[in-house]
N, C-alpha and C positions, 0 to 999 in steps of 0.2 A: 413603406411602399416598396414593392418588389420591382425589379427591372423586367421589362418585357423581353422575352426570348424571341430571336428572329424565327420567322416561320419558314419551314422547309418548302412551302409553296411559293413564297415570294422570291427566294433565291434559288436558282437552279444552275447546275453545272453539267458539262458535256465535254467529251474529248473527241476530236475530229481529225481527219487526215489533212484538212485544209490548213493553209497558212493563215496567220491572224488577219492580214489585210484582206484575204479572200472571204473570211468569215464576216467581216464588217461590210464588204460590198454586198454580200448576200443578205445581210440583215437590213440594209437600206432598201434593197429591192423588195424583200419579203413584207416588211411593215408598211411600205408605201402602197402596196397592191392589195391590201386586205379590204374586206367589206368596209365602207366608210365609217361604220360604227366602231370598228376595231383597227382602223388604219392609224399609223403613227409616222410622223415625219421628223427628220433629223433636226435636233435642237442644238446640240453641242457635240463636238468630237475632238479627239486628241489621238496621239499614238497608242494604238491598241484598244481604244474604247469609243463608244458613241452613245449618246442619249437621244431619245426620241420623245416627242409629245404627241398625244392622241386626244381622243374625245374627252372633253372636260379638263384638259391639262394633264391627263394621266401620263406618267413618265415610265419609260422602258429603258433600261440601261443594259448594254451588251459590251463585254470586255473579252479580249482574247490574248493569250500569251503563248509563245512558242514552247513546245515540248518536243521530245524526240519523236519524230515521225508525223508531227502535226501541231495541233493547238488545244489548249485547255480553254474552254469557253465558259464564262459565267454570265448569267443574266439575272436581272431583278426587275420586278414590277409588282405593284400592289393589286391592281385590277386586271391587268392583261396577262395573268399567269398562264391561262390556257393558250393564248396566242404565242407567248414566249416558248412554251413547251412544244407547240407545233413547229415553230421555227427551228428549234434545236434538233428535232427529229428529221428535218430536211437535210441536215448536214451528214456527210458520210462518216460513219463511226470509225474510230481508231480502236482496234481491239488491243486491250492492255491487260496485263496480269492484275488480278484483283487487288494485290497489295500496293500497286502503283496508282490505280485509277481513283 
Protein backbone atom coordinates (compact mmCIF):
# COMPACT_ATOMS: atom_id res chain seq x y z
CA UNK A 1 0.00 0.00 0.00
CA UNK A 2 1.29 3.48 -0.85
CA UNK A 3 1.06 6.50 1.41
CA UNK A 4 -1.41 9.21 0.48
CA UNK A 5 0.14 12.46 -0.68
CA UNK A 6 -1.24 15.64 0.92
CA UNK A 7 -3.51 17.52 -1.44
CA UNK A 8 -2.44 20.97 -2.53
CA UNK A 9 -6.09 21.92 -2.15
CA UNK A 10 -6.43 20.94 1.52
CA UNK A 11 -3.36 22.88 2.69
CA UNK A 12 -2.95 26.48 1.57
CA UNK A 13 -0.36 29.14 2.41
CA UNK A 14 -0.31 32.91 2.12
CA UNK A 15 1.99 35.73 3.22
CA UNK A 16 0.37 38.89 4.61
CA UNK A 17 1.39 42.22 6.09
CA UNK A 18 -0.71 41.52 9.20
CA UNK A 19 0.69 40.32 12.52
CA UNK A 20 -0.18 36.69 13.47
CA UNK A 21 -2.66 37.79 16.19
CA UNK A 22 -4.48 40.02 13.69
CA UNK A 23 -4.74 37.14 11.21
CA UNK A 24 -6.43 34.99 13.84
CA UNK A 25 -8.86 37.77 14.84
CA UNK A 26 -9.83 38.12 11.18
CA UNK A 27 -10.22 34.35 10.80
CA UNK A 28 -12.63 34.22 13.75
CA UNK A 29 -14.71 37.03 12.27
CA UNK A 30 -14.63 35.66 8.73
CA UNK A 31 -15.69 32.08 9.46
CA UNK A 32 -18.38 33.07 11.98
CA UNK A 33 -20.12 35.35 9.46
CA UNK A 34 -20.38 32.99 6.48
CA UNK A 35 -23.60 31.57 5.09
CA UNK A 36 -24.78 29.07 7.77
CA UNK A 37 -23.87 26.14 5.51
CA UNK A 38 -20.25 27.33 5.45
CA UNK A 39 -19.92 29.00 8.84
CA UNK A 40 -17.35 27.65 11.28
CA UNK A 41 -16.86 28.55 14.91
CA UNK A 42 -13.84 28.45 17.18
CA UNK A 43 -13.19 24.97 18.54
CA UNK A 44 -9.67 25.20 19.96
CA UNK A 45 -6.93 27.78 19.88
CA UNK A 46 -3.41 28.39 21.03
CA UNK A 47 -0.56 30.82 20.39
CA UNK A 48 -0.45 31.31 16.63
CA UNK A 49 -3.26 28.95 15.62
CA UNK A 50 -6.99 28.30 15.81
CA UNK A 51 -9.24 25.44 14.75
CA UNK A 52 -12.86 25.90 13.80
CA UNK A 53 -15.80 23.48 13.48
CA UNK A 54 -18.47 23.87 10.87
CA UNK A 55 -21.35 21.99 9.24
CA UNK A 56 -21.15 18.26 9.98
CA UNK A 57 -18.12 18.73 12.23
CA UNK A 58 -15.90 19.88 9.36
CA UNK A 59 -12.63 21.30 10.68
CA UNK A 60 -10.75 24.35 9.44
CA UNK A 61 -7.33 25.10 10.92
CA UNK A 62 -5.50 28.42 10.52
CA UNK A 63 -1.98 29.08 11.79
CA UNK A 64 0.16 32.20 11.47
CA UNK A 65 3.82 32.82 12.24
CA UNK A 66 5.74 36.06 12.12
CA UNK A 67 8.05 36.74 9.18
CA UNK A 68 9.85 39.94 8.19
CA UNK A 69 7.15 42.49 7.47
CA UNK A 70 4.13 40.35 8.38
CA UNK A 71 3.03 36.73 8.74
CA UNK A 72 3.12 33.45 6.89
CA UNK A 73 -0.35 31.95 7.16
CA UNK A 74 -1.16 28.27 6.65
CA UNK A 75 -4.66 26.90 6.50
CA UNK A 76 -6.09 23.44 6.12
CA UNK A 77 -9.54 21.99 5.53
CA UNK A 78 -10.94 19.00 3.71
CA UNK A 79 -14.34 20.35 2.65
CA UNK A 80 -14.07 24.10 3.29
CA UNK A 81 -11.17 24.66 0.87
CA UNK A 82 -13.00 27.34 -1.12
CA UNK A 83 -13.95 29.27 2.04
CA UNK A 84 -10.37 28.99 3.29
CA UNK A 85 -9.07 30.36 -0.02
CA UNK A 86 -11.58 33.22 0.18
CA UNK A 87 -10.40 34.04 3.69
CA UNK A 88 -6.76 34.14 2.64
CA UNK A 89 -7.53 36.51 -0.23
CA UNK A 90 -9.10 38.99 2.20
CA UNK A 91 -5.72 39.47 3.88
CA UNK A 92 -3.40 42.20 2.57
CA UNK A 93 -0.61 40.54 0.59
CA UNK A 94 3.03 40.93 1.51
CA UNK A 95 5.04 41.21 -1.68
CA UNK A 96 8.07 38.98 -1.32
CA UNK A 97 10.77 37.84 -3.70
CA UNK A 98 9.84 34.50 -5.33
CA UNK A 99 12.77 32.67 -3.67
CA UNK A 100 11.47 33.65 -0.19
CA UNK A 101 7.71 33.15 -0.64
